[in-house]
N, C-alpha and C positions, 0 to 999 in steps of 0.2 A: 448452467450454474457457472459462477466465475470464482475462481480462487486466487486471491491477491497475496503474494508473498512480499513481505518488506524486510530487507536485509538491514536490520536496526544498527548493526555494528559498523556500516558504511555510512550511515546517515548523519548529517551535520545540521539538520533542521533548518535548511535554507529557506523553507517556506514555498518554494517554486510549485511543488506538487499540490500543496494545499490550496494555492491560489487558482490552479487551473481545473481542479476537480468539479465537475459540473453538478454532482451530487452532494458537494460539501461533505464528503465522507471521510476526509483526512484530518488529523489533528496532531499536536505535539503530545507525546507520550509523557506520563508524569515520571517515569523512570529515566535513568541515565544509561547511555552506551559506555563502552570502555574508553571513548575519546572524551567524555564529559558532556555530551550533548543529549538533549531530549529528542530522541528520534521520532519521526513520523509514524503514527499508528493509524489503523483503520477504526473508524467509529462503529460501523455496522456492516458485517460481511454481506448481508442481503441487499444493501443498497448499491453495491458496486456493479456497474454495467459492463466493465471490461473495455471501456473506450480506449485506455492506454495513454491518455494524456499525461498521467503521472510519470509513467516510464519514459515518455518522450521529453519530458521537461528535466528529469533529474540528472544533474551533472555527475553524481556519484553512482549511477547505475544501482539503485537500491531496490528496484521493482522487478518482480516476475509476475506474469498474469497468465493464468491457465483457464482454459474453458474445460470443464469437467462435465461428462455426460450424466444425465440423471440416473441412468441404469447403474453407472459406476458408483454413484453416490448411495444408491439403495442397497447395494451389495457389500458396503462396508460394515 
């Protein structure tokens, strides 16, 4: 399982991550961050493959990607 963390406070919604996501799983959020931008948000947690393209493209280092073991998820 993949857990994607998006640091919305750093995001200026440049759209680079949205353009490279092969699953088309990223979009602009309807809410604003403190800088006045609509930060990128994930559409569906289960569609993320953890490819890391969003993190590679992001000039503001807004993404963290974690691979979570299924056993760890079951224990939560």
